[in-house]
VEXDREN-2710 file (C-alpha; in Angstrom, 1 decimal):
% VEXDREN-2710
k/r/px/py/pz
1/UNK/154.7/-9.1/53.8
2/UNK/152.3/-11.2/51.7
3/UNK/155.0/-11.6/49.1
4/UNK/157.1/-13.4/51.7
5/UNK/154.3/-15.8/52.3
6/UNK/153.9/-16.6/48.6
7/UNK/157.6/-16.7/47.5
8/UNK/159.5/-19.7/48.9
9/UNK/163.1/-19.4/50.2
10/UNK/164.3/-22.5/48.3
11/UNK/163.4/-24.0/45.0
12/UNK/160.3/-26.2/45.1
13/UNK/160.8/-30.0/44.7
14/UNK/160.7/-31.4/41.3
15/UNK/157.8/-33.6/42.2
16/UNK/155.5/-30.6/42.9
17/UNK/156.6/-27.7/40.7
18/UNK/153.4/-25.6/41.3
19/UNK/152.7/-26.4/45.0
20/UNK/154.0/-23.1/46.4
21/UNK/153.7/-20.8/43.3
22/UNK/149.9/-20.9/43.2
23/UNK/148.5/-18.6/46.0
24/UNK/145.5/-19.5/48.1
25/UNK/142.3/-17.7/46.8
26/UNK/141.9/-15.8/50.1
27/UNK/145.6/-14.7/50.1
28/UNK/145.3/-13.7/46.5
29/UNK/142.2/-11.5/47.4
30/UNK/144.0/-9.9/50.3
31/UNK/147.1/-9.3/48.2
32/UNK/145.2/-7.6/45.4
33/UNK/143.3/-5.5/48.0
34/UNK/146.7/-4.5/49.6
35/UNK/148.1/-3.3/46.3
36/UNK/144.9/-1.6/45.2
37/UNK/144.6/0.5/48.4
38/UNK/148.3/1.0/48.7
39/UNK/148.3/0.1/52.4
40/UNK/152.1/0.1/52.4
41/UNK/152.1/3.8/51.6
42/UNK/149.3/4.4/54.2
43/UNK/151.5/3.0/57.0
44/UNK/154.7/4.7/55.9
45/UNK/153.1/8.1/55.2
46/UNK/151.5/8.5/58.6
47/UNK/153.2/8.9/61.9
48/UNK/152.1/7.7/65.3
49/UNK/150.4/11.1/66.1
50/UNK/148.0/10.7/63.1
51/UNK/147.0/7.1/64.2
52/UNK/146.5/8.2/67.8
53/UNK/144.3/11.1/66.5
54/UNK/142.2/8.5/64.6
55/UNK/141.9/6.3/67.6
56/UNK/141.0/9.3/69.8
57/UNK/138.4/10.4/67.3
58/UNK/136.8/6.9/67.3
59/UNK/136.8/6.8/71.1
60/UNK/135.2/10.2/71.3
61/UNK/132.7/9.3/68.7
62/UNK/131.5/6.4/70.8
63/UNK/131.5/8.3/74.0
64/UNK/129.8/11.5/72.8
65/UNK/127.2/9.4/71.0
66/UNK/126.4/7.5/74.1
67/UNK/126.2/10.7/76.2
68/UNK/124.0/12.5/73.6
69/UNK/121.6/9.5/73.5
70/UNK/121.2/9.5/77.3
71/UNK/120.7/13.3/77.4
72/UNK/118.0/13.2/74.7
73/UNK/116.1/10.4/76.3
74/UNK/116.0/12.1/79.7
75/UNK/114.8/15.4/78.1
76/UNK/112.2/13.4/76.2
77/UNK/111.0/11.8/79.5
78/UNK/110.7/15.3/81.1
79/UNK/108.7/16.6/78.1
80/UNK/106.5/13.6/78.2
81/UNK/105.8/14.2/81.9
82/UNK/104.8/17.8/81.0
83/UNK/102.4/16.5/78.3
84/UNK/104.6/17.8/75.5
85/UNK/104.1/14.6/73.5
86/UNK/105.2/15.8/70.1
87/UNK/108.4/17.4/71.4
88/UNK/109.1/14.3/73.4
89/UNK/108.8/12.1/70.3
90/UNK/111.1/14.4/68.4
91/UNK/113.9/14.1/71.0
92/UNK/113.4/10.4/71.7
93/UNK/113.5/9.5/68.0
94/UNK/116.8/11.4/67.7
95/UNK/118.6/9.5/70.5
96/UNK/119.8/6.5/68.5
97/UNK/120.5/8.3/65.2
98/UNK/122.5/10.9/67.0
99/UNK/125.0/8.2/68.1
100/UNK/125.6/7.2/64.5
101/UNK/125.8/10.8/63.3
102/UNK/128.3/11.9/65.9
103/UNK/130.4/8.8/65.4
104/UNK/130.4/9.3/61.7
105/UNK/131.3/13.0/62.0
106/UNK/134.2/12.3/64.4
107/UNK/135.4/9.4/62.3
108/UNK/135.6/11.9/59.3
109/UNK/137.7/14.2/61.5
110/UNK/140.0/11.3/62.4
111/UNK/140.4/10.3/58.7
112/UNK/141.3/13.9/57.9
113/UNK/144.3/13.6/60.2
114/UNK/145.7/10.9/57.9
115/UNK/147.6/11.3/54.6
116/UNK/145.6/9.2/52.2
117/UNK/145.9/8.5/48.5
118/UNK/142.9/9.3/46.3
119/UNK/141.4/5.8/46.5
120/UNK/141.4/5.7/50.3
121/UNK/140.2/9.3/50.5
122/UNK/137.2/8.4/48.4
123/UNK/136.6/5.3/50.5
124/UNK/136.8/7.3/53.7
125/UNK/134.3/9.9/52.4
126/UNK/131.9/7.1/51.4
127/UNK/132.0/5.6/54.9
128/UNK/131.4/9.0/56.6
129/UNK/128.6/9.9/54.1
130/UNK/127.0/6.4/54.6
131/UNK/126.9/6.8/58.4
132/UNK/125.5/10.3/58.3
133/UNK/122.8/9.4/55.7
134/UNK/121.8/6.3/57.7
135/UNK/121.5/8.4/60.8
136/UNK/119.3/11.0/58.9
137/UNK/116.9/8.4/57.4
138/UNK/116.8/6.5/60.7
139/UNK/115.6/9.7/62.4
140/UNK/112.9/10.2/59.7
141/UNK/112.0/6.5/60.2
142/UNK/111.6/7.2/64.0
143/UNK/109.6/10.4/63.8
144/UNK/106.8/8.6/61.9
145/UNK/105.6/8.1/65.5
146/UNK/104.6/11.8/65.4
147/UNK/102.3/11.2/62.5
148/UNK/100.9/8.2/64.4
149/UNK/100.3/10.2/67.5
150/UNK/98.6/13.0/65.5
151/UNK/96.4/10.5/63.7
152/UNK/95.3/8.9/66.9
153/UNK/94.3/12.3/68.3
154/UNK/92.4/13.1/65.1
155/UNK/90.5/9.8/65.2
156/UNK/89.9/9.8/68.9
157/UNK/86.2/10.7/68.3
158/UNK/85.8/7.5/66.4
159/UNK/85.7/4.0/67.8
160/UNK/89.0/2.8/69.2
161/UNK/89.0/-0.5/67.3
162/UNK/88.9/1.4/64.0
163/UNK/91.9/3.5/65.2
164/UNK/93.8/0.5/66.2
165/UNK/93.3/-1.0/62.8
166/UNK/93.9/2.1/60.7
167/UNK/96.9/3.7/62.5
168/UNK/99.3/0.7/62.3
169/UNK/98.6/0.4/58.6
170/UNK/99.6/4.1/58.0
171/UNK/102.7/3.7/60.2
172/UNK/103.9/0.6/58.4
173/UNK/103.3/2.3/55.0
174/UNK/105.2/5.5/55.9
175/UNK/108.1/3.6/57.3
176/UNK/108.3/1.3/54.3
177/UNK/108.3/4.4/52.0
178/UNK/111.1/6.1/54.0
179/UNK/113.1/2.8/53.9
180/UNK/112.8/2.6/50.1
181/UNK/113.6/6.2/49.5
182/UNK/116.6/6.1/51.9
183/UNK/118.0/2.9/50.2
184/UNK/117.7/4.5/46.7
185/UNK/119.3/7.7/47.9
186/UNK/122.3/5.9/49.5
187/UNK/122.8/3.7/46.5
188/UNK/122.9/6.7/44.1
189/UNK/124.8/9.2/46.2
190/UNK/127.1/7.1/48.3
191/UNK/127.8/4.1/46.1
192/UNK/127.4/6.0/42.8
193/UNK/124.8/3.6/41.3
194/UNK/122.6/4.6/38.4
195/UNK/119.2/4.3/39.9
196/UNK/117.5/5.3/36.7
197/UNK/118.9/2.3/34.9
198/UNK/117.9/0.1/37.9
199/UNK/114.3/1.3/37.7
200/UNK/114.3/0.7/33.9
201/UNK/115.5/-2.8/34.5
202/UNK/112.9/-3.4/37.1
203/UNK/110.3/-2.4/34.6
204/UNK/111.4/-5.2/32.3
205/UNK/111.4/-7.7/35.2
206/UNK/108.1/-6.3/36.6
207/UNK/106.0/-8.9/34.8
208/UNK/108.0/-11.8/36.2
209/UNK/107.9/-10.2/39.7
210/UNK/104.2/-9.6/39.5
211/UNK/103.5/-13.2/38.5
212/UNK/105.6/-14.5/41.3
213/UNK/104.0/-12.1/43.8
214/UNK/100.3/-12.8/42.9
215/UNK/99.5/-14.1/46.4
216/UNK/101.2/-11.1/48.0
217/UNK/99.2/-8.7/45.9
218/UNK/96.0/-10.6/46.6
219/UNK/96.7/-10.3/50.3
220/UNK/97.4/-6.6/50.0
221/UNK/94.1/-5.9/48.2
222/UNK/92.4/-8.1/50.8
223/UNK/93.9/-5.9/53.5
224/UNK/92.5/-2.8/51.7
225/UNK/89.1/-4.5/51.4
226/UNK/89.0/-5.3/55.1
227/UNK/90.0/-1.8/55.9
228/UNK/87.3/-0.2/53.7
229/UNK/84.5/-2.7/54.3
230/UNK/85.3/-3.2/58.0
231/UNK/83.8/-6.7/58.5
232/UNK/85.7/-6.8/61.8
233/UNK/88.1/-4.8/63.9
234/UNK/90.9/-5.6/66.2
235/UNK/89.5/-7.1/69.4
236/UNK/86.4/-8.4/67.8
237/UNK/85.2/-12.0/68.4
238/UNK/84.7/-13.7/65.0
239/UNK/84.1/-17.1/63.6
240/UNK/85.8/-17.9/60.2
241/UNK/85.9/-21.4/58.7
242/UNK/85.6/-23.0/62.2
243/UNK/88.3/-20.7/63.6
244/UNK/86.6/-19.1/66.7
245/UNK/88.5/-16.4/68.6
246/UNK/89.4/-12.8/68.8
247/UNK/91.3/-10.7/66.2
248/UNK/94.7/-9.6/67.5
249/UNK/96.2/-7.9/64.5
250/UNK/95.4/-7.0/60.9
251/UNK/98.6/-6.9/58.9
252/UNK/99.4/-6.2/55.2
253/UNK/99.5/-10.0/54.5
254/UNK/97.4/-11.8/57.1
255/UNK/95.1/-11.4/60.0
256/UNK/96.1/-13.0/63.3
257/UNK/93.5/-14.5/65.5
258/UNK/93.8/-15.8/69.1
259/UNK/91.6/-18.9/69.4
260/UNK/89.8/-19.7/72.6
261/UNK/92.1/-22.7/73.3
262/UNK/95.0/-20.2/73.5
263/UNK/96.6/-21.0/70.1
264/UNK/97.2/-18.3/67.4
265/UNK/96.4/-18.6/63.8
266/UNK/97.3/-16.4/60.8
267/UNK/94.8/-16.3/58.0
268/UNK/95.7/-14.7/54.6
269/UNK/93.6/-11.6/54.0
270/UNK/92.8/-12.8/50.4
271/UNK/91.0/-15.8/51.9
272/UNK/89.0/-13.8/54.4
273/UNK/87.5/-11.5/51.9
274/UNK/86.3/-14.4/49.8
275/UNK/84.5/-16.3/52.6
276/UNK/81.8/-15.5/55.1
277/UNK/82.9/-14.1/58.5
278/UNK/80.6/-14.3/61.5
279/UNK/81.1/-11.3/63.8
280/UNK/79.8/-11.9/67.3
281/UNK/80.9/-8.6/68.7
282/UNK/78.8/-6.5/66.4
283/UNK/75.5/-8.2/67.2
284/UNK/73.1/-6.0/69.2
285/UNK/71.3/-8.9/70.9
286/UNK/71.5/-12.7/71.4
287/UNK/68.3/-14.6/70.6
288/UNK/67.5/-17.7/72.8
289/UNK/65.1/-20.4/72.0
290/UNK/64.0/-22.3/75.2
291/UNK/61.9/-25.4/74.9
292/UNK/59.9/-26.5/78.0
293/UNK/58.6/-30.0/78.0
294/UNK/55.6/-31.0/80.1
295/UNK/54.2/-34.5/80.7
296/UNK/51.2/-35.6/78.7
297/UNK/49.1/-36.0/81.8
298/UNK/49.4/-32.2/82.6
299/UNK/45.9/-30.6/82.7
300/UNK/45.1/-27.8/80.3
301/UNK/44.9/-25.4/83.2
302/UNK/48.4/-26.2/84.3
303/UNK/49.7/-25.7/80.7
304/UNK/48.2/-22.2/80.7
305/UNK/49.7/-21.6/84.1
306/UNK/53.1/-22.8/82.9
307/UNK/53.1/-20.4/80.0
308/UNK/51.9/-17.6/82.2
309/UNK/54.7/-18.2/84.7
310/UNK/57.3/-17.7/81.9
311/UNK/55.6/-14.4/80.8
312/UNK/55.6/-13.2/84.4
313/UNK/59.3/-14.0/84.8
314/UNK/60.1/-12.0/81.7
315/UNK/58.4/-9.0/83.3
316/UNK/60.2/-9.1/86.6
317/UNK/62.6/-6.3/87.4
318/UNK/65.5/-8.7/87.6
319/UNK/65.1/-9.9/84.0
320/UNK/63.1/-7.2/82.1
321/UNK/66.0/-4.7/81.5
322/UNK/67.9/-7.3/79.6
323/UNK/64.9/-8.5/77.5
324/UNK/64.0/-5.1/76.1
325/UNK/66.0/-3.2/73.5
326/UNK/67.5/0.2/74.4
327/UNK/65.6/3.2/72.9
328/UNK/64.2/3.3/70.3
329/UNK/62.6/-0.1/70.9
330/UNK/62.8/-2.5/67.9
331/UNK/59.7/-4.7/68.8
332/UNK/61.6/-7.7/69.9
333/UNK/59.8/-8.8/73.0
334/UNK/59.6/-12.2/74.7
335/UNK/57.2/-14.6/73.1
336/UNK/55.7/-17.7/74.7
337/UNK/53.6/-20.4/72.9
338/UNK/52.2/-23.8/73.5
339/UNK/53.4/-25.0/70.1
340/UNK/53.7/-28.7/69.9
341/UNK/52.3/-32.1/70.9
342/UNK/55.4/-34.1/70.9
343/UNK/55.9/-37.9/70.9
344/UNK/56.7/-38.0/74.6
345/UNK/55.8/-34.5/75.9
346/UNK/53.9/-31.3/75.5
347/UNK/56.1/-28.4/74.4
348/UNK/56.1/-24.8/75.3
349/UNK/58.6/-22.7/73.3
350/UNK/60.0/-19.4/74.6
351/UNK/61.8/-16.8/72.4
352/UNK/63.6/-13.9/74.0
353/UNK/66.4/-11.5/73.0
354/UNK/69.2/-10.6/75.5
355/UNK/70.6/-7.1/75.4
356/UNK/73.4/-6.3/75.0
357/UNK/74.6/-9.0/72.6
358/UNK/78.3/-8.1/73.0
359/UNK/78.7/-9.7/76.5
360/UNK/78.6/-13.5/76.1
361/UNK/79.4/-14.2/79.8
362/UNK/76.6/-11.9/81.0
363/UNK/74.2/-13.8/78.6
364/UNK/75.2/-17.1/80.1
365/UNK/74.8/-15.7/83.7
366/UNK/71.3/-14.4/82.7
367/UNK/70.2/-17.7/81.4
368/UNK/71.3/-19.5/84.6
369/UNK/69.4/-17.1/86.8
370/UNK/66.3/-17.3/84.5
371/UNK/66.4/-21.1/84.5
372/UNK/66.7/-21.3/88.3
373/UNK/63.8/-18.9/88.7
374/UNK/61.8/-21.0/86.3
375/UNK/62.5/-24.2/88.2
376/UNK/61.5/-22.6/91.5
377/UNK/58.3/-21.2/90.1
378/UNK/57.2/-24.5/88.6
379/UNK/58.1/-26.3/91.8
380/UNK/55.8/-24.0/93.8
381/UNK/53.0/-24.4/91.2
382/UNK/53.4/-28.2/91.2
383/UNK/54.3/-28.3/87.5
384/UNK/56.6/-31.2/86.4
385/UNK/59.1/-31.3/83.6
386/UNK/58.9/-34.1/81.1
387/UNK/61.8/-36.3/79.9
388/UNK/61.9/-39.0/77.3
389/UNK/60.3/-42.1/79.0
390/UNK/58.1/-45.1/78.3
391/UNK/55.3/-45.4/80.8
392/UNK/53.6/-48.8/81.6
393/UNK/50.1/-48.5/83.0
394/UNK/49.5/-51.3/85.5
395/UNK/46.3/-52.5/87.0
396/UNK/47.6/-52.0/90.5
397/UNK/48.5/-48.3/90.0
398/UNK/46.1/-46.4/92.3
399/UNK/46.7/-43.2/90.4
400/UNK/45.9/-44.7/87.0
401/UNK/43.5/-47.6/87.4
402/UNK/42.9/-49.9/84.5
403/UNK/39.5/-51.5/83.8
404/UNK/39.9/-55.1/82.4
405/UNK/36.7/-56.9/81.2
406/UNK/36.3/-60.2/79.3
407/UNK/33.9/-60.0/76.3
408/UNK/30.9/-62.4/76.4
409/UNK/31.2/-65.5/74.2
410/UNK/28.4/-68.0/73.6
411/UNK/30.8/-70.9/73.0
412/UNK/32.3/-70.5/76.5
413/UNK/30.6/-72.7/79.1
414/UNK/31.3/-73.0/82.8
415/UNK/33.1/-76.2/83.7
416/UNK/30.8/-79.0/84.9
417/UNK/30.4/-79.6/88.6
418/UNK/32.2/-82.5/90.1
419/UNK/30.0/-85.6/90.6
END
């Protein structure tokens, strides 16, 4: 058939002697493949029944694979409902690989119905072995979820954030290991490649690869450092190099943060371990420094009363539970001092520690309630708050009268009387 396309019926024109004798590269490739596989003999040596058997095997492979996947998934759902978690994972992980395995097996049955030469026989065996091997390693790849489930149960006694950080790392490592082993196995047993020679060649090229992958290796060691040192966990609120947000994921290469403006940022792990990270979630308390400014004309008794009002507020049942540490106490109690004579006001400083320090919104709500209570108490006591002003004292001010006197001067004489 291809020879008819390449050999012209009439002699080529004298002006283009090689126009039809040089085949197209694609046609040349197809022609060489046709002769190598002896496809002419494949067509002539097999009757219609053999080809129908092959098509029927392919159809049955698709159909039975689909049915097996549906049955396995439904059984897995029933087992999951009965709290048979491991058995459910075993069946659910087998659903998709079973489709490939059944199709590959029936495809091999269909190939067996054909009369093939040694080259095509070897090729058909490779296809069947490839499908079955892919299905097997796909199943191993899926049932890593069993190890993940068992590890989560084992670490259930620890904090959940640590489990969320450790388990995905183990899952990714196991699946990467299975993928590499499966690829090497298929290359050696299906495609007859010498894996030993490949590994030896990789040893020679290892130096170049390691130099090219320096950043990746740094990030990998950074991941191990984060995992072992645990400066933060998934879900923690951290501040790193002006990036303020929560940790969403810790990967093998980078850590993904969700900033408070809604955007996501990925930071290489090698950078994180070399810089300071501020962890807000791990703090046991939040310290507040409150400065209360009073006018300079406030009497000393009112200053003492203003400081005492703050101390009394800290002891009220509404505020005291959040201002004392849970047992055992750590000695961090509210402190109130009249500490400074400022340029425009008298200053009372208040230090208190809010517990627990993990709830930022509760801290802001506490400060609002405390401030409102302080305003109400000062209003009842007649204590004013100062603000930066410049005050002019006038002679007509009934509250602050000024005494103005002219000093005596011997050279000053009264004006003479009019004649």
